[in-house]
Jmol script that loads the backbone (N, CA, C; Angstrom):
load data "model"
ATOM      1  N   MET A   1       0.841  -1.164   0.000  1.00  0.00           N
ATOM      2  CA  MET A   1       0.000   0.000   0.000  1.00  0.00           C
ATOM      3  C   MET A   1       0.891   1.233   0.000  1.00  0.00           C
ATOM      4  N   ALA A   2       0.626   2.147  -0.864  1.00  0.00           N
ATOM      5  CA  ALA A   2       1.440   3.361  -0.983  1.00  0.00           C
ATOM      6  C   ALA A   2       0.975   4.393   0.042  1.00  0.00           C
ATOM      7  N   TYR A   3       1.955   5.152   0.510  1.00  0.00           N
ATOM      8  CA  TYR A   3       1.614   6.223   1.457  1.00  0.00           C
ATOM      9  C   TYR A   3       0.889   7.345   0.735  1.00  0.00           C
ATOM     10  N   GLU A   4      -0.098   7.857   1.426  1.00  0.00           N
ATOM     11  CA  GLU A   4      -0.759   9.040   0.893  1.00  0.00           C
ATOM     12  C   GLU A   4       0.049  10.252   1.332  1.00  0.00           C
ATOM     13  N   PRO A   5       0.009  11.351   0.579  1.00  0.00           N
ATOM     14  CA  PRO A   5       0.803  12.528   0.941  1.00  0.00           C
ATOM     15  C   PRO A   5       0.525  13.019   2.356  1.00  0.00           C
ATOM     16  N   GLU A   6      -0.708  12.944   2.809  1.00  0.00           N
ATOM     17  CA  GLU A   6      -1.042  13.411   4.166  1.00  0.00           C
ATOM     18  C   GLU A   6      -0.375  12.518   5.208  1.00  0.00           C
ATOM     19  N   ASN A   7      -0.413  11.223   5.037  1.00  0.00           N
ATOM     20  CA  ASN A   7       0.207  10.297   5.977  1.00  0.00           C
ATOM     21  C   ASN A   7       1.725  10.464   5.992  1.00  0.00           C
ATOM     22  N   LEU A   8       2.300  10.689   4.824  1.00  0.00           N
ATOM     23  CA  LEU A   8       3.737  10.897   4.724  1.00  0.00           C
ATOM     24  C   LEU A   8       4.147  12.159   5.483  1.00  0.00           C
ATOM     25  N   ALA A   9       3.378  13.221   5.311  1.00  0.00           N
ATOM     26  CA  ALA A   9       3.669  14.475   6.012  1.00  0.00           C
ATOM     27  C   ALA A   9       3.535  14.287   7.523  1.00  0.00           C
ATOM     28  N   LEU A  10       2.497  13.579   7.962  1.00  0.00           N
ATOM     29  CA  LEU A  10       2.309  13.340   9.394  1.00  0.00           C
ATOM     30  C   LEU A  10       3.456  12.512   9.968  1.00  0.00           C
ATOM     31  N   GLU A  11       3.889  11.516   9.225  1.00  0.00           N
ATOM     32  CA  GLU A  11       5.001  10.686   9.694  1.00  0.00           C
ATOM     33  C   GLU A  11       6.280  11.525   9.813  1.00  0.00           C
ATOM     34  N   LEU A  12       6.526  12.347   8.817  1.00  0.00           N
ATOM     35  CA  LEU A  12       7.710  13.233   8.871  1.00  0.00           C
ATOM     36  C   LEU A  12       7.616  14.194  10.060  1.00  0.00           C
ATOM     37  N   LEU A  13       6.460  14.767  10.281  1.00  0.00           N
ATOM     38  CA  LEU A  13       6.282  15.691  11.409  1.00  0.00           C
ATOM     39  C   LEU A  13       6.484  14.969  12.748  1.00  0.00           C
ATOM     40  N   ARG A  14       5.979  13.752  12.863  1.00  0.00           N
ATOM     41  CA  ARG A  14       6.170  12.974  14.100  1.00  0.00           C
ATOM     42  C   ARG A  14       7.654  12.678  14.335  1.00  0.00           C
ATOM     43  N   ASN A  15       8.340  12.294  13.259  1.00  0.00           N
ATOM     44  CA  ASN A  15       9.779  12.040  13.385  1.00  0.00           C
ATOM     45  C   ASN A  15      10.534  13.302  13.800  1.00  0.00           C
ATOM     46  N   MET A  16      10.138  14.419  13.197  1.00  0.00           N
ATOM     47  CA  MET A  16      10.789  15.691  13.542  1.00  0.00           C
ATOM     48  C   MET A  16      10.520  16.048  15.003  1.00  0.00           C
ATOM     49  N   ARG A  17       9.281  15.850  15.452  1.00  0.00           N
ATOM     50  CA  ARG A  17       8.939  16.157  16.846  1.00  0.00           C
ATOM     51  C   ARG A  17       9.776  15.299  17.795  1.00  0.00           C
ATOM     52  N   GLU A  18       9.963  14.021  17.494  1.00  0.00           N
ATOM     53  CA  GLU A  18      10.763  13.125  18.337  1.00  0.00           C
ATOM     54  C   GLU A  18      12.229  13.573  18.343  1.00  0.00           C
ATOM     55  N   GLU A  19      12.739  13.947  17.173  1.00  0.00           N
ATOM     56  CA  GLU A  19      14.125  14.416  17.106  1.00  0.00           C
ATOM     57  C   GLU A  19      14.306  15.705  17.905  1.00  0.00           C
ATOM     58  N   PHE A  20      13.353  16.633  17.798  1.00  0.00           N
ATOM     59  CA  PHE A  20      13.420  17.876  18.578  1.00  0.00           C
ATOM     60  C   PHE A  20      13.372  17.594  20.079  1.00  0.00           C
ATOM     61  N   ARG A  21      12.530  16.621  20.474  1.00  0.00           N
ATOM     62  CA  ARG A  21      12.448  16.260  21.885  1.00  0.00           C
ATOM     63  C   ARG A  21      13.797  15.724  22.364  1.00  0.00           C
ATOM     64  N   MET A  22      14.424  14.887  21.558  1.00  0.00           N
ATOM     65  CA  MET A  22      15.722  14.321  21.938  1.00  0.00           C
ATOM     66  C   MET A  22      16.799  15.414  22.005  1.00  0.00           C
ATOM     67  N   VAL A  23      16.758  16.330  21.047  1.00  0.00           N
ATOM     68  CA  VAL A  23      17.715  17.442  21.059  1.00  0.00           C
ATOM     69  C   VAL A  23      17.491  18.307  22.301  1.00  0.00           C
ATOM     70  N   HIS A  24      16.233  18.551  22.630  1.00  0.00           N
ATOM     71  CA  HIS A  24      15.906  19.353  23.810  1.00  0.00           C
ATOM     72  C   HIS A  24      16.439  18.681  25.088  1.00  0.00           C
ATOM     73  N   GLU A  25      16.278  17.358  25.177  1.00  0.00           N
ATOM     74  CA  GLU A  25      16.811  16.629  26.336  1.00  0.00           C
ATOM     75  C   GLU A  25      18.337  16.720  26.386  1.00  0.00           C
ATOM     76  N   ASP A  26      18.972  16.610  25.228  1.00  0.00           N
ATOM     77  CA  ASP A  26      20.434  16.729  25.174  1.00  0.00           C
ATOM     78  C   ASP A  26      20.896  18.117  25.633  1.00  0.00           C
ATOM     79  N   VAL A  27      20.169  19.147  25.192  1.00  0.00           N
ATOM     80  CA  VAL A  27      20.517  20.516  25.584  1.00  0.00           C
ATOM     81  C   VAL A  27      20.353  20.683  27.093  1.00  0.00           C
ATOM     82  N   ARG A  28      19.279  20.129  27.646  1.00  0.00           N
ATOM     83  CA  ARG A  28      19.073  20.191  29.092  1.00  0.00           C
ATOM     84  C   ARG A  28      20.212  19.499  29.845  1.00  0.00           C
ATOM     85  N   ALA A  29      20.619  18.335  29.351  1.00  0.00           N
ATOM     86  CA  ALA A  29      21.722  17.604  29.988  1.00  0.00           C
ATOM     87  C   ALA A  29      23.019  18.400  29.885  1.00  0.00           C
ATOM     88  N   LEU A  30      23.252  19.032  28.753  1.00  0.00           N
ATOM     89  CA  LEU A  30      24.450  19.862  28.590  1.00  0.00           C
ATOM     90  C   LEU A  30      24.438  21.059  29.545  1.00  0.00           C
ATOM     91  N   LYS A  31      23.272  21.670  29.730  1.00  0.00           N
ATOM     92  CA  LYS A  31      23.167  22.799  30.657  1.00  0.00           C
ATOM     93  C   LYS A  31      23.465  22.359  32.090  1.00  0.00           C
ATOM     94  N   LYS A  32      22.973  21.176  32.462  1.00  0.00           N
ATOM     95  CA  LYS A  32      23.272  20.656  33.804  1.00  0.00           C
ATOM     96  C   LYS A  32      24.768  20.427  33.955  1.00  0.00           C
ATOM     97  N   GLY A  33      25.379  19.850  32.929  1.00  0.00           N
ATOM     98  CA  GLY A  33      26.828  19.636  32.955  1.00  0.00           C
ATOM     99  C   GLY A  33      27.581  20.947  33.039  1.00  0.00           C
ATOM    100  N   GLN A  34      27.123  21.934  32.314  1.00  0.00           N
ATOM    101  CA  GLN A  34      27.759  23.256  32.333  1.00  0.00           C
ATOM    102  C   GLN A  34      27.640  23.875  33.726  1.00  0.00           C
ATOM    103  N   ASP A  35      26.482  23.729  34.349  1.00  0.00           N
ATOM    104  CA  ASP A  35      26.302  24.256  35.707  1.00  0.00           C
ATOM    105  C   ASP A  35      27.252  23.576  36.688  1.00  0.00           C
ATOM    106  N   LEU A  36      27.402  22.265  36.563  1.00  0.00           N
ATOM    107  CA  LEU A  36      28.326  21.540  37.441  1.00  0.00           C
ATOM    108  C   LEU A  36      29.764  21.995  37.219  1.00  0.00           C
ATOM    109  N   LEU A  37      30.146  22.182  35.965  1.00  0.00           N
ATOM    110  CA  LEU A  37      31.489  22.670  35.667  1.00  0.00           C
ATOM    111  C   LEU A  37      31.704  24.075  36.225  1.00  0.00           C
ATOM    112  N   ALA A  38      30.688  24.912  36.130  1.00  0.00           N
ATOM    113  CA  ALA A  38      30.795  26.269  36.663  1.00  0.00           C
ATOM    114  C   ALA A  38      31.004  26.222  38.176  1.00  0.00           C
ATOM    115  N   LEU A  39      30.291  25.320  38.855  1.00  0.00           N
ATOM    116  CA  LEU A  39      30.477  25.177  40.296  1.00  0.00           C
ATOM    117  C   LEU A  39      31.895  24.713  40.612  1.00  0.00           C
ATOM    118  N   ASN A  40      32.391  23.759  39.832  1.00  0.00           N
ATOM    119  CA  ASN A  40      33.753  23.266  40.047  1.00  0.00           C
ATOM    120  C   ASN A  40      34.782  24.362  39.813  1.00  0.00           C
ATOM    121  N   VAL A  41      34.571  25.158  38.772  1.00  0.00           N
ATOM    122  CA  VAL A  41      35.501  26.254  38.480  1.00  0.00           C
ATOM    123  C   VAL A  41      35.472  27.279  39.608  1.00  0.00           C
ATOM    124  N   ASP A  42      34.281  27.582  40.110  1.00  0.00           N
ATOM    125  CA  ASP A  42      34.174  28.523  41.231  1.00  0.00           C
ATOM    126  C   ASP A  42      34.929  27.993  42.441  1.00  0.00           C
ATOM    127  N   GLY A  43      34.773  26.704  42.720  1.00  0.00           N
ATOM    128  CA  GLY A  43      35.490  26.100  43.843  1.00  0.00           C
ATOM    129  C   GLY A  43      36.995  26.161  43.641  1.00  0.00           C
ATOM    130  N   LEU A  44      37.433  25.898  42.421  1.00  0.00           N
ATOM    131  CA  LEU A  44      38.866  25.970  42.123  1.00  0.00           C
ATOM    132  C   LEU A  44      39.378  27.401  42.242  1.00  0.00           C
ATOM    133  N   ASP A  45      38.570  28.365  41.811  1.00  0.00           N
ATOM    134  CA  ASP A  45      38.957  29.774  41.944  1.00  0.00           C
ATOM    135  C   ASP A  45      39.143  30.150  43.415  1.00  0.00           C
ATOM    136  N   GLU A  46      38.228  29.692  44.263  1.00  0.00           N
ATOM    137  CA  GLU A  46      38.346  29.981  45.695  1.00  0.00           C
ATOM    138  C   GLU A  46      39.608  29.354  46.278  1.00  0.00           C
ATOM    139  N   ARG A  47      39.874  28.103  45.911  1.00  0.00           N
ATOM    140  CA  ARG A  47      41.069  27.419  46.421  1.00  0.00           C
ATOM    141  C   ARG A  47      42.335  28.102  45.921  1.00  0.00           C
ATOM    142  N   LEU A  48      42.331  28.527  44.665  1.00  0.00           N
ATOM    143  CA  LEU A  48      43.487  29.218  44.102  1.00  0.00           C
ATOM    144  C   LEU A  48      43.724  30.545  44.823  1.00  0.00           C
ATOM    145  N   GLU A  49      42.664  31.254  45.121  1.00  0.00           N
ATOM    146  CA  GLU A  49      42.796  32.528  45.844  1.00  0.00           C
ATOM    147  C   GLU A  49      43.348  32.297  47.250  1.00  0.00           C
ATOM    148  N   MET A  50      42.885  31.226  47.914  1.00  0.00           N
ATOM    149  CA  MET A  50      43.406  30.914  49.247  1.00  0.00           C
ATOM    150  C   MET A  50      44.890  30.573  49.176  1.00  0.00           C
ATOM    151  N   LEU A  51      45.281  29.809  48.157  1.00  0.00           N
ATOM    152  CA  LEU A  51      46.695  29.463  47.985  1.00  0.00           C
ATOM    153  C   LEU A  51      47.526  30.711  47.701  1.00  0.00           C
ATOM    154  N   ARG A  52      46.996  31.612  46.879  1.00  0.00           N
ATOM    155  CA  ARG A  52      47.703  32.850  46.562  1.00  0.00           C
ATOM    156  C   ARG A  52      47.909  33.684  47.822  1.00  0.00           C
ATOM    157  N   GLU A  53      46.852  33.813  48.611  1.00  0.00           N
ATOM    158  CA  GLU A  53      46.960  34.586  49.848  1.00  0.00           C
ATOM    159  C   GLU A  53      47.948  33.937  50.812  1.00  0.00           C
ATOM    160  N   SER A  54      47.903  32.619  50.920  1.00  0.00           N
ATOM    161  CA  SER A  54      48.834  31.910  51.804  1.00  0.00           C
ATOM    162  C   SER A  54      50.271  32.108  51.343  1.00  0.00           C
ATOM    163  N   THR A  55      50.475  32.017  50.032  1.00  0.00           N
ATOM    164  CA  THR A  55      51.821  32.197  49.485  1.00  0.00           C
ATOM    165  C   THR A  55      52.321  33.613  49.745  1.00  0.00           C
ATOM    166  N   MET A  56      51.465  34.584  49.504  1.00  0.00           N
ATOM    167  CA  MET A  56      51.869  35.978  49.728  1.00  0.00           C
ATOM    168  C   MET A  56      52.176  36.215  51.202  1.00  0.00           C
ATOM    169  N   THR A  57      51.391  35.641  52.091  1.00  0.00           N
ATOM    170  CA  THR A  57      51.631  35.784  53.522  1.00  0.00           C
ATOM    171  C   THR A  57      52.958  35.129  53.893  1.00  0.00           C
ATOM    172  N   SER A  58      53.194  33.932  53.365  1.00  0.00           N
ATOM    173  CA  SER A  58      54.447  33.227  53.650  1.00  0.00           C
ATOM    174  C   SER A  58      55.640  34.012  53.141  1.00  0.00           C
ATOM    175  N   LEU A  59      55.516  34.535  51.929  1.00  0.00           N
ATOM    176  CA  LEU A  59      56.608  35.331  51.368  1.00  0.00           C
ATOM    177  C   LEU A  59      56.839  36.589  52.200  1.00  0.00           C
ATOM    178  N   GLY A  60      55.758  37.175  52.671  1.00  0.00           N
ATOM    179  CA  GLY A  60      55.884  38.360  53.520  1.00  0.00           C
ATOM    180  C   GLY A  60      56.612  38.033  54.812  1.00  0.00           C
ATOM    181  N   PHE A  61      56.258  36.908  55.433  1.00  0.00           N
ATOM    182  CA  PHE A  61      56.955  36.497  56.662  1.00  0.00           C
ATOM    183  C   PHE A  61      58.420  36.210  56.387  1.00  0.00           C
ATOM    184  N   ALA A  62      58.709  35.555  55.267  1.00  0.00           N
ATOM    185  CA  ALA A  62      60.098  35.235  54.932  1.00  0.00           C
ATOM    186  C   ALA A  62      60.892  36.509  54.691  1.00  0.00           C
ATOM    187  N   ALA A  63      60.319  37.457  53.979  1.00  0.00           N
ATOM    188  CA  ALA A  63      61.005  38.719  53.715  1.00  0.00           C
ATOM    189  C   ALA A  63      61.230  39.483  55.018  1.00  0.00           C
ATOM    190  N   ASP A  64      60.224  39.497  55.885  1.00  0.00           N
ATOM    191  CA  ASP A  64      60.344  40.191  57.165  1.00  0.00           C
ATOM    192  C   ASP A  64      61.422  39.529  58.027  1.00  0.00           C
ATOM    193  N   THR A  65      61.437  38.204  58.037  1.00  0.00           N
ATOM    194  CA  THR A  65      62.441  37.466  58.811  1.00  0.00           C
ATOM    195  C   THR A  65      63.833  37.759  58.283  1.00  0.00           C
ATOM    196  N   GLY A  66      63.978  37.775  56.950  1.00  0.00           N
ATOM    197  CA  GLY A  66      65.278  38.083  56.354  1.00  0.00           C
ATOM    198  C   GLY A  66      65.746  39.475  56.725  1.00  0.00           C
ATOM    199  N   ALA A  67      64.834  40.441  56.687  1.00  0.00           N
ATOM    200  CA  ALA A  67      65.193  41.817  57.038  1.00  0.00           C
ATOM    201  C   ALA A  67      65.578  41.913  58.515  1.00  0.00           C
ATOM    202  N   ARG A  68      64.834  41.240  59.369  1.00  0.00           N
ATOM    203  CA  ARG A  68      65.167  41.254  60.802  1.00  0.00           C
ATOM    204  C   ARG A  68      66.509  40.582  61.061  1.00  0.00           C
ATOM    205  N   GLN A  69      66.781  39.493  60.349  1.00  0.00           N
ATOM    206  CA  GLN A  69      68.057  38.793  60.526  1.00  0.00           C
ATOM    207  C   GLN A  69      69.213  39.701  60.111  1.00  0.00           C
ATOM    208  N   LYS A  70      69.076  40.402  59.001  1.00  0.00           N
ATOM    209  CA  LYS A  70      70.126  41.322  58.558  1.00  0.00           C
ATOM    210  C   LYS A  70      70.337  42.429  59.585  1.00  0.00           C
ATOM    211  N   LYS A  71      69.235  42.926  60.130  1.00  0.00           N
ATOM    212  CA  LYS A  71      69.328  43.990  61.133  1.00  0.00           C
ATOM    213  C   LYS A  71      70.058  43.468  62.373  1.00  0.00           C
ATOM    214  N   LEU A  72      69.711  42.250  62.805  1.00  0.00           N
ATOM    215  CA  LEU A  72      70.375  41.669  63.978  1.00  0.00           C
ATOM    216  C   LEU A  72      71.853  41.406  63.704  1.00  0.00           C
ATOM    217  N   GLU A  73      72.167  40.925  62.520  1.00  0.00           N
ATOM    218  CA  GLU A  73      73.572  40.698  62.172  1.00  0.00           C
ATOM    219  C   GLU A  73      74.352  42.000  62.205  1.00  0.00           C
ATOM    220  N   LYS A  74      73.745  43.050  61.696  1.00  0.00           N
ATOM    221  CA  LYS A  74      74.392  44.367  61.708  1.00  0.00           C
ATOM    222  C   LYS A  74      74.620  44.831  63.150  1.00  0.00           C
ATOM    223  N   GLN A  75      73.628  44.618  63.999  1.00  0.00           N
ATOM    224  CA  GLN A  75      73.779  45.007  65.405  1.00  0.00           C
ATOM    225  C   GLN A  75      74.880  44.201  66.083  1.00  0.00           C
ATOM    226  N   VAL A  76      74.978  42.925  65.772  1.00  0.00           N
ATOM    227  CA  VAL A  76      76.022  42.088  66.363  1.00  0.00           C
ATOM    228  C   VAL A  76      77.400  42.593  65.928  1.00  0.00           C
ATOM    229  N   VAL A  77      77.540  42.925  64.655  1.00  0.00           N
ATOM    230  CA  VAL A  77      78.819  43.445  64.150  1.00  0.00           C
ATOM    231  C   VAL A  77      79.166  44.757  64.859  1.00  0.00           C
ATOM    232  N   GLU A  78      78.179  45.636  64.995  1.00  0.00           N
ATOM    233  CA  GLU A  78      78.419  46.919  65.669  1.00  0.00           C
ATOM    234  C   GLU A  78      78.795  46.701  67.135  1.00  0.00           C
ATOM    235  N   LEU A  79      78.112  45.789  67.802  1.00  0.00           N
ATOM    236  CA  LEU A  79      78.442  45.494  69.201  1.00  0.00           C
ATOM    237  C   LEU A  79      79.844  44.897  69.325  1.00  0.00           C
ATOM    238  N   ALA A  80      80.207  44.028  68.387  1.00  0.00           N
ATOM    239  CA  ALA A  80      81.550  43.445  68.415  1.00  0.00           C
ATOM    240  C   ALA A  80      82.598  44.540  68.247  1.00  0.00           C
ATOM    241  N   LYS A  81      82.365  45.495  67.359  1.00  0.00           N
ATOM    242  CA  LYS A  81      83.299  46.624  67.183  1.00  0.00           C
ATOM    243  C   LYS A  81      83.400  47.448  68.458  1.00  0.00           C
ATOM    244  N   ARG A  82      82.273  47.704  69.099  1.00  0.00           N
ATOM    245  CA  ARG A  82      82.290  48.498  70.341  1.00  0.00           C
ATOM    246  C   ARG A  82      83.059  47.779  71.435  1.00  0.00           C
ATOM    247  N   VAL A  83      82.861  46.441  71.513  1.00  0.00           N
ATOM    248  CA  VAL A  83      83.583  45.655  72.513  1.00  0.00           C
ATOM    249  C   VAL A  83      85.081  45.733  72.231  1.00  0.00           C
ATOM    250  N   GLU A  84      85.467  45.608  70.953  1.00  0.00           N
ATOM    251  CA  GLU A  84      86.884  45.704  70.590  1.00  0.00           C
ATOM    252  C   GLU A  84      87.446  47.081  70.951  1.00  0.00           C
ATOM    253  N   GLN A  85      86.655  48.123  70.691  1.00  0.00           N
ATOM    254  CA  GLN A  85      87.096  49.474  71.018  1.00  0.00           C
ATOM    255  C   GLN A  85      87.267  49.640  72.525  1.00  0.00           C
ATOM    256  N   LEU A  86      86.330  49.106  73.275  1.00  0.00           N
ATOM    257  CA  LEU A  86      86.423  49.201  74.732  1.00  0.00           C
ATOM    258  C   LEU A  86      87.630  48.428  75.260  1.00  0.00           C
ATOM    259  N   GLU A  87      87.867  47.262  74.689  1.00  0.00           N
ATOM    260  CA  GLU A  87      89.012  46.456  75.123  1.00  0.00           C
ATOM    261  C   GLU A  87      90.323  47.118  74.738  1.00  0.00           C
ATOM    262  N   SER A  88      90.368  47.748  73.579  1.00  0.00           N
ATOM    263  CA  SER A  88      91.612  48.396  73.159  1.00  0.00           C
ATOM    264  C   SER A  88      91.846  49.692  73.921  1.00  0.00           C
ATOM    265  N   ALA A  89      90.794  50.278  74.482  1.00  0.00           N
ATOM    266  CA  ALA A  89      90.946  51.526  75.244  1.00  0.00           C
ATOM    267  C   ALA A  89      91.520  51.252  76.622  1.00  0.00           C
ATOM    268  N   LYS A  90      91.503  50.060  77.121  1.00  0.00           N
ATOM    269  CA  LYS A  90      92.008  49.726  78.445  1.00  0.00           C
ATOM    270  C   LYS A  90      93.471  49.833  78.515  1.00  0.00           C
TER     271      LYS A  90
END
end "model"
wireframe off; spacefill off
backbone 0.3
color backbone group
């Protein structure tokens, strides 16, 4: 039995509707995946910022410690010179 033009058109429209439904479901699934990735990226951004702040704080402490050590070394050298001067003045 040959298809009538009306039946052929209805069959094509039904197939198209099913394909659109499947595409719509795929798009919905992709949006959910995108939302999950966005959440993961946000979490990674927060962790990266915490690491950056920790690193900067650590570097600041190291720089401060280095500066204090140099200052103390300078004071020790100056005190040693004063002691030598006092001993030589005797």
